[in-house]
Legacy VTK file of the C-alpha trace (Angstrom):
# vtk DataFile Version 3.0
C-alpha trace
ASCII
DATASET POLYDATA
POINTS 195 float
-19.048 -19.147 -7.440
-21.635 -17.992 -4.854
-21.986 -14.290 -5.749
-24.805 -13.750 -3.245
-22.557 -14.863 -0.405
-19.735 -12.638 -1.665
-22.038 -9.630 -1.649
-23.559 -10.398 1.788
-20.221 -10.428 3.606
-20.084 -7.511 5.993
-16.912 -5.534 6.358
-14.916 -6.130 9.506
-15.349 -3.804 12.471
-11.741 -2.521 12.591
-11.723 1.186 11.780
-9.240 2.879 9.419
-6.338 4.611 11.143
-2.777 5.655 10.496
-0.636 2.514 10.090
-3.520 0.183 9.184
-4.025 -1.375 5.781
-6.954 -1.490 3.401
-7.532 -4.689 1.413
-9.683 -4.205 -1.694
-12.655 -6.456 -2.390
-11.964 -8.989 -5.171
-14.272 -7.693 -7.872
-12.843 -4.172 -7.966
-11.510 -4.038 -11.529
-9.790 -0.677 -11.149
-6.236 -0.423 -12.561
-4.844 0.911 -9.302
-7.106 -0.663 -6.707
-7.857 -4.103 -8.160
-6.581 -6.556 -5.513
-4.716 -3.726 -3.836
-3.277 -3.471 -0.344
-3.090 0.181 0.754
-1.077 1.336 3.755
-2.729 4.341 5.427
-0.037 6.893 6.224
-2.637 9.363 7.483
-6.308 9.199 8.465
-8.178 12.005 10.200
-11.326 14.140 9.948
-9.936 15.879 6.838
-9.459 12.648 4.887
-7.025 9.823 4.266
-3.668 9.397 2.537
-2.174 6.035 1.641
0.202 4.109 -0.606
-0.581 0.966 -2.568
1.917 -1.620 -1.335
1.629 -4.317 -3.990
1.746 -2.686 -7.442
5.329 -2.527 -8.764
5.913 -0.095 -11.629
7.455 -1.372 -14.833
10.320 1.134 -14.842
13.406 0.961 -12.645
14.261 3.486 -9.952
16.935 5.243 -12.017
14.651 5.582 -15.046
12.040 7.294 -12.886
14.299 9.251 -10.514
16.803 11.387 -12.407
20.161 12.588 -11.064
20.451 9.838 -8.450
23.268 7.314 -8.126
22.531 3.788 -9.390
20.160 2.076 -6.962
18.479 -1.302 -7.437
15.161 -0.376 -5.841
11.698 -1.181 -7.132
9.325 1.729 -7.611
5.644 1.111 -6.896
2.431 2.742 -8.056
1.275 4.521 -4.913
-2.075 5.551 -6.327
-3.836 7.681 -8.898
-3.222 11.076 -7.233
-0.116 13.220 -7.953
1.466 10.645 -10.255
4.221 13.141 -11.065
5.426 13.043 -7.438
7.649 10.560 -5.618
6.929 9.335 -2.080
8.766 6.825 0.089
8.529 4.713 3.214
11.476 3.194 5.058
12.654 1.312 8.119
15.727 3.405 9.012
13.870 5.787 11.326
15.556 8.980 12.447
18.573 8.334 10.218
16.429 10.171 7.650
15.449 13.499 9.249
11.866 14.747 8.989
10.482 11.190 8.797
7.132 10.403 10.360
6.493 7.039 12.027
3.428 5.333 10.529
3.590 2.235 12.713
6.332 0.757 14.902
9.476 0.495 12.767
7.975 1.945 9.574
8.375 5.586 8.561
7.005 7.838 5.858
8.964 10.521 4.010
11.894 12.562 5.164
14.765 14.540 3.697
15.358 13.275 0.137
18.884 14.758 0.064
19.802 12.572 3.041
18.370 9.558 1.174
20.548 10.467 -1.829
23.644 10.795 0.378
22.953 7.468 2.111
22.685 5.770 -1.307
25.974 7.314 -2.453
27.708 6.152 0.750
26.172 2.663 0.551
24.350 3.173 3.854
20.864 2.425 2.521
19.831 -0.962 1.168
16.849 -1.372 -1.196
15.197 -3.692 1.347
14.979 -0.767 3.803
13.149 1.710 1.551
10.274 1.672 -0.962
9.517 4.400 -3.473
6.051 5.240 -4.826
4.839 7.260 -7.775
1.590 8.930 -6.762
-0.587 8.252 -3.757
-4.104 7.176 -2.824
-6.292 9.836 -1.273
-9.793 10.185 0.120
-11.636 13.346 1.109
-13.361 13.640 4.495
-15.845 10.758 4.990
-15.165 9.323 1.510
-13.313 6.267 2.809
-16.009 5.620 5.427
-18.591 5.568 2.628
-16.523 3.035 0.687
-16.214 0.872 3.812
-20.004 0.859 4.220
-20.244 -0.442 0.639
-17.767 -3.248 1.537
-15.169 -1.958 -0.916
-12.351 -2.462 1.603
-11.386 -4.549 4.612
-9.317 -2.882 7.330
-6.480 -4.851 8.911
-3.230 -4.516 10.840
0.182 -5.645 9.653
3.701 -5.229 10.947
6.456 -3.235 9.286
8.315 -6.496 8.634
5.346 -8.091 6.910
4.677 -5.034 4.741
8.304 -4.700 3.665
9.096 -8.405 3.193
5.943 -9.969 1.715
6.219 -10.369 -2.053
3.871 -7.903 -3.780
2.420 -10.704 -5.928
1.409 -12.634 -2.774
0.369 -9.765 -0.515
-3.365 -9.514 -1.344
-3.946 -13.298 -1.135
-1.942 -13.640 2.106
-3.672 -10.756 3.858
-7.169 -11.868 2.798
-6.357 -15.362 4.102
-5.423 -13.866 7.479
-8.895 -12.313 7.666
-10.322 -15.794 8.245
-12.688 -18.264 6.656
-15.438 -15.662 6.120
-13.313 -14.341 3.255
-12.377 -17.653 1.633
-14.641 -16.848 -1.332
-12.757 -13.589 -1.843
-9.520 -15.539 -2.273
-11.118 -17.971 -4.745
-12.841 -15.292 -6.827
-11.061 -15.183 -10.219
-9.072 -12.103 -11.211
-11.013 -12.093 -14.490
-14.467 -13.650 -13.937
-15.001 -13.887 -17.710
-12.111 -16.386 -17.871
-13.852 -18.707 -15.401
LINES 1 196
195 0 1 2 3 4 5 6 7 8 9 10 11 12 13 14 15 16 17 18 19 20 21 22 23 24 25 26 27 28 29 30 31 32 33 34 35 36 37 38 39 40 41 42 43 44 45 46 47 48 49 50 51 52 53 54 55 56 57 58 59 60 61 62 63 64 65 66 67 68 69 70 71 72 73 74 75 76 77 78 79 80 81 82 83 84 85 86 87 88 89 90 91 92 93 94 95 96 97 98 99 100 101 102 103 104 105 106 107 108 109 110 111 112 113 114 115 116 117 118 119 120 121 122 123 124 125 126 127 128 129 130 131 132 133 134 135 136 137 138 139 140 141 142 143 144 145 146 147 148 149 150 151 152 153 154 155 156 157 158 159 160 161 162 163 164 165 166 167 168 169 170 171 172 173 174 175 176 177 178 179 180 181 182 183 184 185 186 187 188 189 190 191 192 193 194
């Protein structure tokens, strides 16, 4: 493995923004951010807020969310901040009041009581909504500093890709789309000591 080449790769020039994704560099061994894909739901001069898209939790929806009707949805680890809080994204738009569009066809948050009612009435399918425990957050200029250290790549994805790509394949697929400059990232072992 050519570690010097891995380290020399410059981050791409795309800037972080609401609706863009962050792809972690391959040697980040962090529990939350190792091979993570983070959707930025907010990015401004005050900081950034995002959700990790590819880290399913081990518990089911109804074990995590009490007093809800049975629902076969996967819950994901959204990040290390506010892990006692539940967040969600969805593709049903204004059917859930108070939602905020992150990118075309993908929305963040909304009225949880309406979500509950839609589940009871069978109007909401698990493929249309994703739940997250916790979130990923950066203070003002913190994310920019991490980008300068090549901790993340910034990319664009569609709502369909983010909701339909298998979590276990997401990091590899999105790094591959970044082009041949990042081929070594894809081949870098998850645990270098096992190589």
